[in-house]
Backbone bond lengths (Angstrom), bond angles and torsions (degrees), N, CA, C in turn:
res aa  C-N    CA-C-N  psi(-1)  N-CA   C-N-CA  omega(-1)  CA-C   N-CA-C  phi
1 X - - - 1.456 - - 1.513 109.82 -
2 X 1.309 118.07 134.60 1.448 124.08 177.93 1.497 110.21 -103.85
3 X 1.336 115.96 132.34 1.458 120.95 178.52 1.494 105.61 -106.61
4 X 1.336 117.61 135.96 1.457 120.89 -178.04 1.515 110.24 -143.30
5 X 1.325 113.45 -179.11 1.451 121.02 178.20 1.526 108.52 -122.65
6 X 1.297 117.56 138.11 1.447 123.35 178.04 1.522 108.39 -127.39
7 X 1.316 115.98 124.21 1.464 122.77 174.99 1.511 108.72 -87.41
8 X 1.334 116.76 127.53 1.467 120.93 175.96 1.508 109.38 -126.15
9 X 1.314 116.12 150.60 1.439 122.75 -179.35 1.541 106.93 -104.65
10 X 1.353 116.34 119.64 1.448 121.00 176.99 1.528 107.73 -91.54
11 X 1.286 116.51 117.59 1.458 122.19 -178.56 1.523 110.95 -83.62
12 X 1.324 119.64 149.93 1.465 121.56 176.53 1.538 109.00 -56.69
13 X 1.319 116.22 137.89 1.442 122.33 177.20 1.493 115.21 91.43
14 X 1.335 117.74 -5.31 1.482 119.38 178.71 1.537 107.27 -69.52
15 X 1.291 116.45 130.04 1.446 119.85 -179.44 1.512 111.09 -139.01
16 X 1.322 115.94 -160.22 1.480 120.24 -176.02 1.528 115.44 -59.06
17 X 1.340 116.01 -24.91 1.479 118.44 179.89 1.528 112.28 -79.72
18 X 1.296 118.49 -7.13 1.482 122.30 -176.70 1.516 110.81 -97.40
19 X 1.297 115.08 148.59 1.473 119.85 172.44 1.516 107.50 -149.05
20 X 1.290 114.76 148.96 1.478 123.31 176.00 1.502 109.13 -107.67
21 X 1.332 117.51 133.79 1.450 120.57 179.11 1.512 108.67 -122.75
22 X 1.332 115.43 129.41 1.428 121.85 177.83 1.536 107.06 -118.65
23 X 1.367 116.37 101.72 1.453 120.34 -174.97 1.527 112.73 -59.72
24 X 1.311 114.74 135.33 1.488 124.50 174.22 1.547 112.63 59.92
25 X 1.313 117.09 28.76 1.469 120.08 176.32 1.530 112.29 -116.56
26 X 1.359 115.92 14.31 1.458 120.74 179.21 1.506 112.95 -91.46
27 X 1.349 116.79 -140.88 1.452 123.30 -178.32 1.531 110.71 -53.51
28 X 1.320 116.27 138.24 1.464 122.74 178.77 1.519 106.50 -121.64
29 X 1.334 114.61 109.52 1.477 118.92 178.39 1.533 107.43 -124.68
30 X 1.326 116.18 137.49 1.475 119.41 -179.74 1.515 110.69 -58.49
31 X 1.347 114.32 133.45 1.444 120.23 176.70 1.504 115.98 81.64
32 X 1.328 116.57 0.04 1.472 120.92 178.74 1.530 110.24 -124.03
33 X 1.321 114.03 154.06 1.435 119.24 176.96 1.519 110.99 -70.33
34 X 1.328 115.90 139.01 1.468 119.97 -179.52 1.529 110.40 -64.75
35 X 1.318 115.02 141.14 1.477 121.30 178.65 1.510 108.82 -85.21
36 X 1.338 114.78 164.00 1.473 119.94 175.43 1.543 108.63 -78.88
37 X 1.312 114.74 149.87 1.472 122.14 172.23 1.506 106.92 -97.24
38 X 1.341 116.29 117.74 1.472 121.49 -178.09 1.519 108.25 -118.12
39 X 1.352 115.60 125.00 1.440 121.90 -179.74 1.549 108.22 -110.53
40 X 1.316 116.07 118.67 1.471 122.50 178.97 1.538 108.62 -105.23
41 X 1.291 116.94 147.58 1.465 122.42 -176.23 1.529 110.53 -103.05
42 X 1.269 116.70 145.99 1.439 124.89 175.38 1.511 107.28 -124.71
43 X 1.328 115.97 130.42 1.458 120.99 178.66 1.508 107.86 -96.56
44 X 1.350 116.99 126.44 1.444 120.90 177.67 1.516 109.09 -110.22
45 X 1.317 116.45 151.31 1.451 122.60 179.84 1.494 111.55 -69.04
46 X 1.338 114.53 144.93 1.480 121.89 175.95 1.493 107.51 -110.95
47 X 1.334 119.94 145.15 1.492 121.62 -176.76 1.513 113.10 -63.90
48 X 1.362 118.51 -28.83 1.477 118.50 -174.56 1.531 112.68 -116.16
49 X 1.315 118.18 -30.22 1.461 122.28 -174.07 1.518 110.51 -109.49
50 X 1.341 116.38 152.29 1.455 121.66 171.36 1.524 108.62 -136.41
51 X 1.322 114.89 157.46 1.464 119.90 -176.67 1.538 108.41 -104.03
52 X 1.322 114.02 137.83 1.480 120.84 171.03 1.532 106.67 -129.35
53 X 1.319 116.11 104.47 1.435 124.01 -174.34 1.511 107.91 58.65
54 X 1.400 118.86 -115.49 1.442 122.53 179.88 1.519 113.16 -97.93
55 X 1.334 116.90 6.05 1.460 122.08 -176.30 1.536 110.43 -103.37
56 X 1.331 115.45 150.64 1.480 120.89 172.75 1.539 105.58 -108.98
57 X 1.342 115.82 127.48 1.448 123.02 -175.41 1.528 109.41 -110.78
58 X 1.339 114.11 136.91 1.465 121.20 172.03 1.510 107.60 -127.76
59 X 1.302 118.84 121.17 1.435 121.50 174.40 1.521 108.70 -97.24
60 X 1.367 115.19 122.28 1.470 119.48 -175.37 1.510 108.18 -131.89
61 X 1.316 116.51 123.59 1.472 119.78 -177.68 1.549 108.50 -84.79
62 X 1.325 113.86 137.41 1.495 120.09 177.64 1.550 107.72 -128.30
63 X 1.284 114.10 157.26 1.491 118.38 179.09 1.534 109.17 -77.00
64 X 1.330 115.20 163.40 1.447 120.90 179.51 1.516 110.02 -65.32
65 X 1.329 116.57 -35.24 1.461 121.42 178.67 1.529 109.92 -62.55
66 X 1.336 117.04 -48.25 1.476 119.93 178.21 1.520 111.57 -62.44
67 X 1.313 118.19 -35.12 1.450 121.70 177.01 1.538 111.04 -62.85
68 X 1.338 115.72 -41.07 1.466 119.41 -177.83 1.551 110.48 -72.88
69 X 1.337 115.80 -32.46 1.462 118.39 -178.91 1.534 110.77 -71.20
70 X 1.315 116.35 -27.42 1.460 122.81 -179.34 1.530 113.31 56.63
71 X 1.325 114.23 32.86 1.493 119.44 178.38 1.509 109.67 -84.32
72 X 1.326 115.86 178.84 1.469 120.44 179.03 1.518 111.71 -68.20
73 X 1.289 115.12 150.05 1.463 123.33 173.25 1.501 107.23 -116.95
74 X 1.307 118.22 127.29 1.457 122.19 -175.83 1.544 107.18 -101.47
75 X 1.333 114.16 124.41 1.473 121.14 176.39 1.531 108.30 -131.51
76 X 1.309 115.43 158.60 1.477 119.70 175.49 1.514 110.12 -87.74
77 X 1.313 115.48 142.72 1.483 119.95 179.98 1.498 109.49 -81.60
78 X 1.322 117.96 -177.16 1.437 122.51 175.71 1.495 112.75 -62.12
79 X 1.348 116.57 -26.74 1.486 122.63 179.79 1.519 109.91 -92.42
80 X 1.336 119.23 12.12 1.486 125.06 -179.95 1.537 111.57 60.62
81 X 1.299 116.61 37.50 1.502 119.50 176.51 1.504 108.79 -100.07
């Protein structure tokens, strides 16, 4: 059995309904045809953000005073920036 590394690019919006298939890159057994490598995605919950279709939603409560000021609101991104 050969162990290897495969780099894959996860595109925005890929979720549980998506899968990547790499033909003949799965199990390798002598005398048998190689199987396909299939990667399925699992979406896990995030403490601050949630997904709606291809969008990422953040619900953030602000005071009435801040709403009237219409100033900037600072939030952390998914990468904590």
